[in-house]
C-alpha positions in Angstrom: -19.7 5.3 -4.7 -16.2 4.3 -4.1 -14.8 1.5 -2.6 -12.8 1.7 0.7 -9.7 -0.4 1.2 -8.9 -1.6 4.3 -5.4 -0.7 5.5 -3.4 -4.1 6.5 0.3 -3.1 6.4 2.6 -0.6 5.9 5.7 -1.4 4.3 9.0 0.3 5.0 12.7 -0.4 3.3 16.1 0.4 5.9 16.7 3.4 4.1 13.3 4.9 4.3 12.9 3.7 7.9 16.1 5.5 9.1 14.2 8.7 7.4 11.3 8.7 9.6 13.7 7.9 12.6 15.9 10.7 11.8 13.4 13.3 10.3 9.9 12.1 11.4 6.7 11.5 11.0 5.9 9.7 13.3 5.1 6.0 12.0 1.3 6.2 13.1 1.1 9.5 11.4 2.0 8.3 8.3 -1.0 5.2 8.8 -3.1 8.4 9.9 -2.9 9.8 6.3 0.5 11.9 6.8 2.3 12.2 3.6 6.2 11.7 4.3 7.7 15.0 3.2 11.6 14.3 2.4 13.8 15.0 -0.5 14.7 11.1 0.0 11.7 9.5 0.7 7.9 9.5 0.0 5.1 7.7 1.0 2.6 5.7 -1.8 -0.2 3.5 -1.4 -1.3 0.9 -2.9 -4.2 -1.3 -2.9 -4.6 -1.0 1.0 -0.7 -1.1 1.6 1.0 2.2 2.4 4.8 1.9 1.1 7.7 4.7 2.4 10.6 4.2 -0.2 13.7 6.5 0.1 14.9 7.5 -3.7 18.0 4.9 -3.4 16.1 1.7 -3.1 15.8 -0.6 -5.9 13.4 -4.0 -6.8 15.6 -5.9 -4.3 15.9 -3.7 -1.5 15.4 -5.3 1.9 11.5 -4.1 3.0 10.2 -4.1 6.5 6.7 -5.1 6.7 4.6 -4.3 9.7 1.2 -6.1 9.9 -1.4 -3.4 10.9 -4.2 -3.8 14.0 -7.7 -3.2 13.3 -7.7 -0.2 15.1 -5.4 1.1 12.7 -2.5 0.9 14.8 0.7 -0.7 14.9 0.9 -1.1 18.9 -1.4 0.3 21.6 -1.4 4.1 22.3 -0.1 3.9 25.6 2.9 2.1 24.1 3.8 5.8 22.2 6.2 7.1 24.3 8.5 4.1 23.5 7.6 4.3 19.8 11.0 5.5 18.1 12.8 3.0 20.7 10.4 0.1 18.9 11.4 1.1 15.4 14.9 1.4 16.5 15.0 -2.2 17.4 13.0 -3.0 14.4 15.6 -1.1 12.0 18.6 -3.3 14.0 16.8 -6.5 12.9 16.5 -5.3 9.6 20.3 -4.6 9.5 21.1 -8.1 10.9 18.6 -10.2 8.8 20.9 -11.2 5.9 23.5 -12.8 8.2 24.3 -16.5 8.2 24.0 -17.2 12.3 22.0 -13.9 13.7 22.6 -13.6 17.1 21.1 -10.3 18.6 22.1 -9.0 21.7 21.0 -10.8 25.2 18.5 -8.2 26.3 16.1 -9.2 23.6 15.4 -12.1 24.7 15.2 -13.9 21.2 13.2 -17.3 20.3 13.6 -18.7 17.1 11.4 -21.2 15.5 12.6 -22.2 11.4 12.5 -18.4 10.0 10.4 -16.7 13.2 11.8 -15.0 15.7 10.6 -13.4 19.3 11.5 -10.9 21.0 11.0 -8.1 23.4 10.3 -4.9 21.5 12.3 -2.3 23.3 14.0 -2.0 26.6 11.7 -3.3 29.5 12.2 -0.2 31.3 10.9 1.7 28.2 7.6 0.0 28.6 6.7 -2.1 31.1 4.4 -4.2 29.1 6.8 -6.6 28.0 5.4 -6.1 24.3 7.0 -8.8 21.9 7.3 -9.1 18.4 6.8 -12.2 16.1 8.6 -11.5 13.1 9.8 -13.8 9.9 12.8 -13.3 8.3 12.2 -14.2 4.6 14.6 -16.3 2.6 15.8 -16.0 -0.3 18.0 -12.7 0.0 17.1 -9.6 0.1 15.7 -11.2 3.7 12.6 -9.3 3.7 11.5 -8.7 7.8 8.0 -9.1 8.7 6.7 -7.9 12.2 3.1 -10.0 11.7 2.4 -10.0 15.7 2.8 -7.9 18.7 2.1 -10.2 21.5 2.1 -9.4 25.7 3.8 -11.2 28.2 1.1 -12.5 29.3 -0.5 -13.7 26.5 2.6 -15.3 24.5 2.0 -17.2 21.3 4.0 -20.5 20.8 6.2 -19.7 17.8 5.6 -23.7 16.6 1.8 -22.6 16.3 2.0 -19.1 14.6 0.5 -19.3 11.7 2.2 -16.9 8.9 0.0 -15.2 6.8 1.8 -15.6 3.1 -1.5 -14.1 1.4 -0.5 -10.8 3.1 3.2 -11.1 2.2 2.2 -11.9 -1.3 0.1 -8.8 -1.4 2.7 -6.7 -0.4 4.6 -8.4 -3.0 2.1 -7.9 -5.9 2.0 -4.1 -5.1 6.0 -3.6 -4.6 7.0 -2.7 -8.5 3.7 -0.3 -8.4 4.8 1.4 -5.4 8.1 1.6 -6.8 7.2 3.1 -9.7 5.2 5.9 -8.0 7.6 6.9 -5.9 10.3 6.9 -8.5 8.5 9.5 -10.4 7.3 12.0 -7.1 11.2 11.7 -5.8 12.4 12.7 -9.2 10.5 15.9 -8.6 12.4 16.8 -5.5 16.2 17.9 -4.7 18.4 15.4 -2.9 19.4 16.6 0.0 23.4 17.2 -0.7 22.0 20.8 -1.1 20.4 21.3 1.8 24.3 21.0 4.1 24.4 17.2 4.7 26.1 14.8 2.5 25.1 11.1 2.7 27.8 8.5 1.8 26.2 4.8 0.5 28.5 2.1 1.4 28.2 -1.2 -1.0 27.8 -4.6 1.0 31.0 -6.1 1.6 32.5 -8.5 4.4 35.1 -6.9 6.7 34.5 -10.1 8.9 36.3 -9.1 12.3 35.8 -5.2 12.4 39.7 -4.1 12.6 41.4 -7.5 11.5 44.0 -6.8 14.1 45.1 -3.8 11.8 46.5 -0.5 12.7 45.0 3.0 11.4 47.6 3.8 8.5 47.1 -0.3 7.6 43.6 0.2 7.3 43.4 3.5 5.3 44.9 1.7 2.5 42.6 -1.0 2.2 39.0 1.2 2.4 36.7 1.5 -0.1 36.4 4.9 -2.3 33.4 5.4 -0.5 34.8 4.3 2.9 37.5 7.0 2.2 35.3 9.4 1.1 33.4 9.5 4.4 36.6 9.8 6.6 38.3 12.0 5.1 35.2 14.7 4.3 34.8 18.1 5.6 33.1 18.4 9.1 31.8 21.3 8.1 28.3 20.2 7.2 26.8 16.6 8.7 27.1 13.8 7.4 25.1 10.3 7.0 26.8 7.1 6.7 24.3 4.3 5.4 24.8 0.7 4.3 24.0 -3.1 4.9 25.3 -5.2 7.8 29.1 -6.0 7.1 29.7 -2.7 4.8 32.3 -1.6 7.2 29.9 1.5 8.8 31.4 0.4 12.3 35.1 0.8 11.1 34.5 3.9 8.8 33.2 5.9 11.9 35.9 4.9 14.0 38.6 5.9 11.7 36.5 9.1 11.3 36.9 9.3 14.9 40.9 9.2 14.7 41.0 11.2 11.5 39.4 14.4 13.1 41.2 14.2 16.6 44.4 14.2 14.2 43.3 16.7 12.2 42.2 19.1 15.4 46.0 18.3 16.6 47.5 19.5 13.4 45.5 23.3 13.7 46.8 23.2 18.0 43.3 22.5 18.9 41.7 20.1 21.8 38.7 18.1 21.0 36.7 15.4 22.4 34.5 13.0 19.8 31.3 11.5 21.4 30.9 8.2 20.2 27.5 6.8 20.9 26.3 3.3 20.5 22.5 1.3 20.8 24.0 -0.8 23.7 27.1 -1.3 26.2 28.3 -4.3 24.3 29.0 -2.2 21.1 30.5 0.2 23.1 32.7 -2.0 24.7 33.5 -3.1 21.0 34.4 0.6 19.9 36.5 1.1 22.5 38.2 -2.0 21.9 38.9 -1.4 18.1 40.0 1.9 18.6 42.8 1.0 21.0 43.6 -1.4 18.2 43.4 1.2 15.5 45.5 3.8 17.3 
């Protein structure tokens, strides 16, 4: 008789979570046993933990560990309508976890204690129940993020009283190498999506400080990394995906790409409009100011 292994958690990386957000399946479909079918990511199970791993992940990639409740879910079923928004917010914190002075948007209503942080799981208008995460940012690098508990506003848990489940994190780490090796074997049998009309540009970690540094567009073009320049100048006859950790220059690259495409259109005698979508009004205002400097 086979012994049933109880599922305790699901583990993503920044890259693999981005794949789920962009292409699916939903996180609860993965927990229910549906495999991740993507040229770039797979799901594997090791000792009761599901790992969703991207083909570009490495042993030191940042992991996003999410505790699974006893009913096999991460959040209540009635919160599914806000599921994508909650995952997007989890992803955003994952991007920023390595920052020396971590500051989240004001609407998240963050509270901190040591390396614990509590914040609203998504916008209040999407989920009136007011679900809040208690998360832990592990130190040192790669600064894994552990989403340990989802609480309700009326049943708050003080961060000073929260008991970190260290054994669960240790168990995840113990299975990571096996999961990475298994996923690498599975992904070696698939083809990269660049053959299907989508090009990915991966930015390495860098520190760009202030996005524009008060430099104009012409000055910046001479300072870009080869990956950034490839993204900015690449043809738009196919979709492009830009990925990279916090501080790698994604925002700057997107701003320069928008200006580059406008110039290309003018040279052809065309008139185009570019839509630059952000996750908040604050960032939208920053982008607007950056573009004014760059142009």
